[in-house]
C-alpha positions as CSV (number, residue, x, y, z in Angstrom):
1,X,0.0,0.0,0.0
2,X,2.8,2.4,0.8
3,X,4.5,1.6,-2.6
4,X,1.3,2.7,-4.3
5,X,1.3,6.0,-2.4
6,X,4.9,6.6,-3.4
7,X,4.1,5.9,-7.1
8,X,1.1,8.2,-7.0
9,X,3.1,11.0,-5.3
10,X,5.9,10.6,-7.8
11,X,3.5,10.8,-10.7
12,X,1.8,13.9,-9.2
13,X,5.1,15.5,-8.6
14,X,6.2,14.9,-12.2
15,X,3.0,16.5,-13.5
16,X,3.3,19.4,-11.1
17,X,6.9,20.0,-12.1
18,X,5.9,20.0,-15.8
19,X,3.1,22.5,-15.3
20,X,5.3,24.7,-13.1
21,X,7.9,24.8,-15.9
22,X,5.3,25.4,-18.6
23,X,3.5,28.3,-16.8
24,X,6.8,29.9,-15.5
25,X,8.2,29.8,-19.1
26,X,5.0,31.4,-20.4
27,X,5.2,34.0,-17.6
28,X,8.8,35.0,-18.4
29,X,8.2,35.0,-22.2
30,X,5.1,37.2,-21.8
31,X,7.0,39.6,-19.5
32,X,9.6,40.2,-22.1
33,X,7.3,41.1,-25.0
34,X,7.4,44.8,-26.3
35,X,3.8,45.9,-25.6
36,X,2.4,49.1,-27.0
37,X,0.8,51.9,-25.0
38,X,-2.5,50.0,-25.0
39,X,-1.0,46.9,-23.4
40,X,-1.1,44.8,-26.6
41,X,1.5,43.0,-28.7
42,X,0.7,41.8,-32.2
43,X,3.2,39.3,-33.7
44,X,1.4,39.0,-37.1
45,X,-1.0,36.2,-36.1
46,X,-1.9,36.6,-32.4
47,X,-2.6,39.6,-30.2
48,X,-1.1,39.2,-26.7
49,X,-2.4,41.3,-23.8
50,X,-0.3,42.6,-21.0
51,X,-2.8,41.7,-18.4
52,X,-2.2,38.0,-18.9
53,X,1.2,38.4,-17.2
54,X,-0.4,38.5,-13.8
55,X,-2.5,35.4,-14.5
56,X,0.5,33.4,-15.6
57,X,2.4,34.6,-12.6
58,X,-0.3,33.5,-10.2
59,X,-0.8,30.1,-11.8
60,X,3.0,29.4,-11.9
61,X,3.3,30.4,-8.2
62,X,0.4,28.0,-7.3
63,X,2.1,25.1,-9.2
64,X,5.5,25.9,-7.6
65,X,3.9,25.7,-4.1
66,X,2.2,22.5,-5.0
67,X,5.5,21.1,-6.3
68,X,7.2,22.0,-3.0
69,X,4.4,20.4,-1.0
70,X,4.5,17.2,-3.0
71,X,8.3,17.1,-2.8
72,X,8.0,17.3,1.0
73,X,5.4,14.6,1.2
74,X,7.4,12.3,-1.1
75,X,10.5,12.9,1.0
76,X,8.6,12.1,4.2
77,X,7.3,8.9,2.7
78,X,10.8,7.7,1.8
79,X,12.1,8.6,5.2
80,X,9.5,6.5,7.1
81,X,10.3,2.8,7.4
């Protein structure tokens, strides 16, 4: 039963790390775009809005906190005998 818990925690940690990297990369990329005075950036296909930076920052922070929590839980489960 404890092995199943470790496998589930490992899988959730892997997913959480992937989503943390994805949203943090989007956050950093969006932060570096040259927005105009209206807060928009047009790359020829898509219009990016400057307000999305805050949303990506919040989402990446949440996933980073979840990743830290899952890492702690997985560490604790390996320490127990």
